[in-house]
C-alpha distance (Angstrom), angle and dihedral (degrees) to the residues before:
residue distance angle dihedral
M1 . . .
A2 3.80 . .
R3 3.79 119.3 .
Q4 3.79 111.6 -116.6
V5 3.80 121.7 -123.7
L6 3.80 115.6 -169.4
F7 3.82 109.4 -155.7
V8 3.81 114.9 -163.2
Q9 3.79 111.9 -158.3
G10 3.77 126.8 -136.1
G11 3.78 124.1 -111.7
G12 3.78 131.8 -94.9
A13 3.77 136.9 86.7
G14 3.80 110.2 -61.5
T15 3.81 94.6 4.4
H16 3.82 95.9 130.0
D17 3.82 95.7 54.3
E18 3.81 103.3 24.2
W19 3.82 106.0 36.5
D20 3.77 119.8 10.1
N21 3.79 92.9 41.3
K22 3.82 84.9 73.2
L23 3.81 89.6 56.4
V24 3.80 90.7 49.2
D25 3.82 90.3 48.7
S26 3.81 90.5 51.3
L27 3.80 92.5 47.3
S28 3.80 92.3 47.9
R29 3.80 92.3 48.5
E30 3.83 92.8 46.9
L31 3.82 95.2 45.1
G32 3.78 94.9 46.8
A33 3.78 123.7 -175.5
G34 3.76 120.8 -3.7
Y35 3.80 97.5 50.5
D36 3.80 129.9 92.5
I37 3.81 111.5 -158.0
I38 3.78 113.7 -153.4
Y39 3.81 110.2 -159.8
P40 3.81 110.7 178.3
R41 3.78 122.3 -173.2
M42 3.79 106.3 -117.0
P43 3.81 118.2 -134.2
D44 3.81 116.4 -90.8
E45 3.81 92.9 -8.1
G46 3.80 91.5 -172.1
D47 3.81 90.3 63.7
P48 3.82 108.8 31.4
N49 3.78 112.1 -154.1
Y50 3.80 120.7 -168.1
A51 3.81 96.0 -143.0
R52 3.83 94.9 47.3
W53 3.79 94.2 43.5
T54 3.82 92.8 45.2
A55 3.82 89.6 52.2
A56 3.82 89.7 50.2
L57 3.82 90.0 48.4
A58 3.81 91.3 50.9
S59 3.81 88.6 56.7
E60 3.81 90.8 49.2
F61 3.82 92.6 46.7
A62 3.82 89.9 53.4
R63 3.83 89.6 60.9
L64 3.81 96.3 48.8
D65 3.79 125.6 106.4
E66 3.80 123.1 -129.9
G67 3.80 110.3 -78.8
A68 3.81 95.8 25.7
I69 3.79 117.4 155.2
A70 3.83 122.0 -123.8
V71 3.81 118.6 -151.5
G72 3.80 124.6 179.8
H73 3.79 129.6 -174.3
S74 3.80 125.2 -155.1
I75 3.81 113.1 -40.0
G76 3.81 87.0 -2.8
G77 3.81 87.0 62.9
T78 3.78 91.3 47.5
I79 3.79 91.8 51.9
L80 3.82 91.9 42.8
I81 3.82 95.7 53.2
N82 3.80 93.1 44.9
A83 3.81 92.0 46.8
L84 3.81 90.1 50.4
A85 3.82 89.6 51.2
T86 3.79 96.3 47.3
E87 3.82 104.9 27.9
P88 3.82 107.5 19.7
P89 3.79 118.4 -168.5
E90 3.78 121.4 -110.9
V91 3.80 90.7 -123.3
A92 3.79 117.1 85.2
L93 3.79 109.1 -118.8
G94 3.77 122.2 -140.6
G95 3.81 95.3 -148.6
I96 3.80 145.1 -12.5
F97 3.80 120.7 -139.6
L98 3.82 126.1 -175.1
I99 3.79 122.9 -167.2
A100 3.84 119.3 -162.8
A101 3.80 91.9 -28.9
P102 3.80 117.0 176.7
F103 3.80 112.4 -126.7
V104 3.80 116.3 -126.2
G105 3.76 113.9 -149.0
E106 3.78 140.7 41.4
G107 3.80 109.6 1.9
G108 3.80 91.9 8.0
W109 3.77 135.5 70.9
P110 3.80 122.3 -43.3
S111 3.80 119.9 -123.4
D112 3.77 133.6 -172.3
E113 3.82 89.5 -163.2
I114 3.81 106.5 42.5
K115 3.78 117.1 63.6
P116 3.81 106.7 -138.7
L117 3.79 110.3 -120.2
G118 3.80 96.2 -172.8
A119 3.80 113.1 179.0
A120 3.83 90.1 -1.1
L121 3.81 91.8 66.5
G122 3.80 96.7 84.9
A123 3.80 93.6 44.7
R124 3.80 91.7 53.4
L125 3.80 95.7 53.3
P126 3.81 121.3 96.2
K127 3.81 110.5 -74.6
G128 3.78 118.6 -113.6
V129 3.82 95.1 11.8
P130 3.81 113.2 129.3
I131 3.80 112.1 -119.1
H132 3.81 121.6 -161.9
L133 3.80 125.7 -172.0
Y134 3.83 121.2 -161.8
H135 3.78 126.3 -172.4
G136 3.79 133.1 164.6
S137 3.79 121.1 -130.2
E138 3.82 90.7 -134.7
D139 3.82 96.6 51.9
D140 3.81 107.5 140.0
I141 3.82 94.6 179.9
A142 3.81 104.1 52.1
P143 3.82 110.4 20.9
I144 3.80 115.7 -124.4
A145 3.82 87.2 -118.8
H146 3.83 85.1 78.0
L147 3.82 87.3 68.2
D148 3.80 89.4 60.7
L149 3.81 90.4 49.5
Y150 3.80 90.4 53.2
A151 3.81 91.5 45.3
K152 3.80 89.4 55.0
A153 3.84 93.3 45.6
I154 3.83 93.7 44.3
P155 3.81 104.3 36.0
Q156 3.81 92.0 172.3
A157 3.83 91.1 61.2
I158 3.79 123.3 107.3
V159 3.80 108.5 -128.2
H160 3.81 123.4 -145.0
R161 3.82 117.7 -169.5
L162 3.77 107.9 -169.6
D163 3.80 115.6 -158.4
D164 3.79 120.1 -136.6
R165 3.81 93.0 6.9
D166 3.80 125.3 129.1
H167 3.81 132.9 -145.6
Q168 3.82 89.1 -73.0
L169 3.83 90.6 45.4
N170 3.82 84.4 -118.0
D171 3.84 86.8 -67.3
D172 3.81 88.8 -72.7
L173 3.81 119.0 123.7
R174 3.81 98.9 168.2
E175 3.82 93.3 123.7
L176 3.78 92.5 49.8
A177 3.81 91.6 47.2
G178 3.80 90.5 50.6
D179 3.79 90.9 52.0
I180 3.82 91.5 48.7
R181 3.81 91.2 50.7
R182 3.83 89.8 51.3
L183 3.82 93.3 57.1
């Protein structure tokens, strides 16, 4: 049976079909056989809303098998990690992976929808689940300083700073795929 990988897209008009599909293609190619990538279209992708996206994620979580992997890109990663901290799924995840996720809270981006958890974020995530954070040094959407904010809030996370990579990690998820295969 193939291991499930839930990939949560970023926000913005056309992101699912014009941007993050390239990340999913890279991940699928790098993972190879034995993995089933689930890539749902998030509601109103041009205007990400925490409540709507969290409800959509809850539906996706309910269909996952034990040990599934959760991957979130950009604001999709931000919503994913906060949803996992506040409304964790019943299924035990095998890993959590964030790509270029903006940090919400002190030093990061403000939000009227996401309650900043700060230092409590890491403590509220599922225990014993590997967490990996990836961010490119050339990200002009979410500054790489957000990676440091996440590293401080989730001290158990493994941090990956990728030189000369943009917000889309140059559409190359080979490092992430390698880390998933090593789980």
